[in-house]
Backbone as a printed PyTorch tensor [residue, N CA C, xyz], in Angstrom:
tensor([[[ 16.2000,  26.2880,  16.1850],
         [ 15.6680,  26.4340,  17.7380],
         [ 16.1370,  27.2510,  18.6240]],

        [[ 15.7640,  28.2630,  19.5480],
         [ 15.6470,  29.4500,  19.9660],
         [ 16.6970,  29.1200,  21.9050]],

        [[ 18.0670,  29.2720,  21.2960],
         [ 18.9600,  28.9770,  22.4660],
         [ 18.8700,  29.6880,  23.6080]],

        [[ 18.0240,  30.9870,  23.1700],
         [ 17.8530,  31.7680,  24.2800],
         [ 16.9820,  31.4770,  25.6610]],

        [[ 15.8460,  30.5880,  25.1700],
         [ 15.0040,  29.5380,  25.8800],
         [ 16.3120,  29.0250,  26.7990]],

        [[ 17.1810,  28.3320,  26.0200],
         [ 17.7540,  27.4040,  27.0570],
         [ 19.0110,  27.9200,  27.8230]],

        [[ 19.2750,  29.0070,  27.5250],
         [ 20.3070,  29.8420,  28.7990],
         [ 19.9980,  30.9270,  29.1820]],

        [[ 18.1010,  31.4620,  29.1260],
         [ 18.2840,  32.2640,  30.0770],
         [ 16.2560,  31.4410,  30.7670]],

        [[ 16.6420,  32.0380,  32.1620],
         [ 15.3430,  31.7780,  33.1070],
         [ 15.1190,  30.5920,  33.6810]],

        [[ 16.5090,  30.1630,  34.2030],
         [ 16.7190,  29.4030,  35.0700],
         [ 16.4990,  29.8130,  36.5660]],

        [[ 15.7310,  28.8620,  37.3260],
         [ 15.4990,  29.0680,  38.4780],
         [ 15.5980,  27.4020,  39.1070]],

        [[ 15.1770,  27.6460,  40.0300],
         [ 15.2750,  26.5980,  41.1040],
         [ 14.6180,  25.2750,  40.7280]],

        [[ 13.5760,  25.7310,  40.2230],
         [ 12.9220,  24.1920,  39.8270],
         [ 13.4630,  23.5840,  38.6170]],

        [[ 13.9410,  24.1030,  37.8160],
         [ 14.6690,  23.4870,  36.6470],
         [ 15.9410,  23.1740,  36.9590]],

        [[ 16.7800,  23.5570,  38.1310],
         [ 17.9400,  22.8330,  38.9010],
         [ 17.6210,  21.8260,  39.2620]],

        [[ 16.3790,  21.6080,  39.8810],
         [ 15.9010,  20.3960,  40.4010],
         [ 15.4430,  19.4320,  39.5740]],

        [[ 15.0180,  19.6290,  38.3830],
         [ 14.5780,  18.9290,  37.4880],
         [ 15.0220,  18.0370,  36.8030]],

        [[ 16.2850,  19.0630,  36.7550],
         [ 18.0230,  18.6550,  35.8470],
         [ 18.7100,  17.7040,  36.8770]],

        [[ 18.8270,  17.9690,  38.1630],
         [ 19.4450,  17.3020,  39.0400],
         [ 19.1360,  15.7180,  38.9850]],

        [[ 17.4160,  16.0250,  39.1530],
         [ 16.5450,  14.6500,  39.3500],
         [ 16.5280,  13.8780,  38.2480]],

        [[ 16.5540,  14.5040,  37.1720],
         [ 16.9490,  13.8080,  35.4700],
         [ 18.1970,  12.6700,  35.2910]],

        [[ 19.1300,  13.3130,  35.6460],
         [ 20.4820,  12.8730,  35.8340],
         [ 20.2140,  11.4820,  36.4750]],

        [[ 19.8600,  12.2380,  38.1570],
         [ 20.3900,  10.7680,  39.2310],
         [ 18.9010,   9.6610,  38.4690]],

        [[ 18.1460,   9.9200,  38.1610],
         [ 17.2200,   9.1050,  37.7240],
         [ 17.4570,   8.0840,  36.5590]],

        [[ 18.6650,   8.9300,  35.2840],
         [ 19.0170,   8.9400,  34.3990],
         [ 19.6570,   7.6740,  34.7820]],

        [[ 20.9820,   7.8380,  35.4250],
         [ 22.2320,   7.0940,  36.2470],
         [ 21.5180,   5.6960,  36.5220]],

        [[ 20.4460,   5.8060,  37.5100],
         [ 20.6580,   4.8070,  37.9920],
         [ 19.3080,   3.5300,  37.0560]],

        [[ 18.6740,   4.4990,  36.6720],
         [ 18.1040,   3.4830,  35.2250],
         [ 19.2770,   3.0170,  34.4340]],

        [[ 19.9640,   3.5690,  34.3260],
         [ 21.4060,   2.7920,  33.1630],
         [ 21.8800,   1.5010,  33.7010]],

        [[ 22.1280,   2.0250,  35.2900],
         [ 22.8060,   0.6710,  36.0400],
         [ 22.0720,  -0.3700,  36.5190]],

        [[ 20.3670,   0.0980,  36.1320],
         [ 19.7790,  -1.2320,  36.3800],
         [ 19.0090,  -1.5050,  35.2940]],

        [[ 19.4970,  -0.6010,  34.0770],
         [ 18.8270,  -1.6760,  33.2280],
         [ 17.2340,  -1.6560,  32.6200]],

        [[ 16.6170,  -0.2140,  33.5300],
         [ 15.2800,   0.0180,  33.5360],
         [ 15.0860,   0.9730,  32.0220]],

        [[ 14.6480,   0.4600,  31.3790],
         [ 14.1420,   0.9530,  29.9200],
         [ 13.2870,   1.9100,  29.9910]],

        [[ 12.0980,   1.8750,  30.7730],
         [ 10.9110,   3.1480,  30.7230],
         [ 11.6490,   4.0580,  31.7980]],

        [[ 12.3540,   3.7160,  33.0060],
         [ 13.1950,   4.4980,  33.2490],
         [ 14.0520,   5.6410,  32.7700]],

        [[ 14.6090,   5.2650,  31.8150],
         [ 15.9270,   6.0630,  31.2580],
         [ 14.4030,   7.2020,  29.9280]],

        [[ 13.4200,   6.3640,  29.7220],
         [ 12.7500,   7.4820,  29.2530],
         [ 12.2610,   8.8080,  29.5690]],

        [[ 11.7760,   8.1240,  30.9340],
         [ 11.0830,   9.0680,  31.8710],
         [ 12.0100,   9.9490,  32.2000]],

        [[ 12.9770,   9.6550,  32.5360],
         [ 14.4010,  10.4400,  33.2920],
         [ 15.0160,  11.4680,  32.0380]],

        [[ 14.6550,  11.1950,  31.0720],
         [ 14.5500,  11.6940,  29.3470],
         [ 13.6870,  12.9380,  29.8800]],

        [[ 12.7340,  12.3610,  30.0250],
         [ 11.6890,  13.5400,  29.8930],
         [ 11.9070,  14.6330,  30.9410]],

        [[ 12.3250,  14.3490,  32.2890],
         [ 12.4030,  15.1710,  33.5840],
         [ 13.6560,  16.3250,  32.6380]],

        [[ 14.7410,  15.9000,  32.0310],
         [ 16.1350,  16.1770,  31.6900],
         [ 15.5550,  17.3850,  30.3760]],

        [[ 15.0580,  16.4090,  29.2440],
         [ 14.1830,  18.0990,  28.4620],
         [ 13.5970,  18.9320,  28.6320]],

        [[ 12.9510,  18.6250,  29.9460],
         [ 11.7640,  19.3720,  30.4490],
         [ 12.5870,  20.9170,  31.3980]],

        [[ 13.5610,  20.3700,  31.6530],
         [ 14.5210,  21.2070,  32.3830],
         [ 15.3940,  22.0020,  31.2500]],

        [[ 15.9300,  21.4600,  30.3150],
         [ 16.7090,  22.0970,  29.3430],
         [ 15.8670,  22.6580,  28.4990]],

        [[ 14.6960,  22.1560,  28.1900],
         [ 14.0020,  23.6470,  27.1280],
         [ 13.0180,  24.5650,  28.0790]],

        [[ 13.4130,  24.0530,  29.4190],
         [ 12.2800,  25.2720,  29.9780],
         [ 10.7610,  24.6900,  30.1310]],

        [[ 10.5430,  23.6480,  29.3950],
         [  8.7580,  23.7370,  29.3140],
         [  8.4550,  22.6060,  30.6610]],

        [[  7.1490,  22.3280,  30.7690],
         [  6.4800,  21.3250,  31.4730],
         [  5.5620,  22.5350,  31.6850]],

        [[  4.5380,  22.0800,  32.4800],
         [  3.2500,  22.1510,  33.1220],
         [  2.5280,  22.8540,  31.8330]],

        [[  2.7130,  22.1430,  30.9300],
         [  2.2570,  22.6580,  29.7010],
         [  2.0120,  24.0190,  28.7570]],

        [[  3.9920,  23.9380,  28.9420],
         [  4.0160,  25.1460,  28.0950],
         [  4.2930,  25.9750,  28.8290]],

        [[  4.3870,  25.9110,  30.0980],
         [  4.4760,  27.2660,  30.8310],
         [  2.7940,  28.1570,  31.2700]],

        [[  1.9910,  27.5680,  30.5870],
         [  0.4710,  28.5000,  30.5380],
         [ -0.3880,  27.4030,  32.3580]],

        [[  0.7700,  27.4210,  33.4400],
         [  0.0590,  27.0610,  34.4360],
         [ -0.9480,  28.2350,  35.1410]],

        [[ -2.1240,  27.4990,  35.7520],
         [ -2.7510,  28.4030,  36.9330],
         [ -1.8750,  28.9990,  37.7860]],

        [[ -2.2350,  30.4900,  37.7630],
         [ -1.1930,  30.4190,  39.2320],
         [ -2.2050,  31.4470,  40.4460]],

        [[ -3.8140,  31.2430,  39.8790],
         [ -5.0110,  31.4210,  40.9910],
         [ -4.9700,  32.6100,  41.0310]],

        [[ -4.2840,  34.0020,  40.0260],
         [ -4.8470,  34.9450,  39.4470],
         [ -4.8850,  34.8710,  38.0970]],

        [[ -6.1920,  36.1190,  38.1540],
         [ -7.1840,  36.2480,  36.8560],
         [ -6.9950,  38.1730,  36.6370]],

        [[ -6.9670,  38.5910,  35.3280],
         [ -7.1960,  39.7690,  35.1820],
         [ -8.4730,  40.4890,  35.4960]],

        [[ -9.5310,  39.7400,  35.3720],
         [-10.6120,  40.6990,  35.6250],
         [-11.6290,  39.5560,  36.6670]],

        [[-11.4230,  39.6850,  37.4830],
         [-12.7180,  38.5320,  38.5320],
         [-13.6430,  39.1140,  38.4670]],

        [[-14.2380,  39.9480,  37.5140],
         [-16.2610,  39.9290,  37.2620],
         [-16.6170,  38.9220,  36.8900]],

        [[-15.3380,  38.3900,  35.5760],
         [-16.0580,  37.6900,  34.2830],
         [-16.0440,  36.3530,  34.9170]],

        [[-15.8780,  36.2120,  36.1540],
         [-15.4350,  34.8150,  36.6290],
         [-16.6260,  34.5260,  37.9230]],

        [[-17.4360,  35.5390,  38.1340],
         [-18.5840,  35.6820,  39.2510],
         [-19.9380,  34.8430,  38.4990]]])
């Protein structure tokens, strides 16, 4: 496993995902909602590993050569 990916690249979105994941995990454990535990773990894993949105391959509205898309 590449620990460089875990230690670097932290931004606001990753902190929000981690915070929401921990918050939802604690609420799901308290209420014993097992599907909520699984869902919250997905948020936590996404934030720790820096993945999400298909592994970072999001469409950002820009392309390299706009003539190819006309």
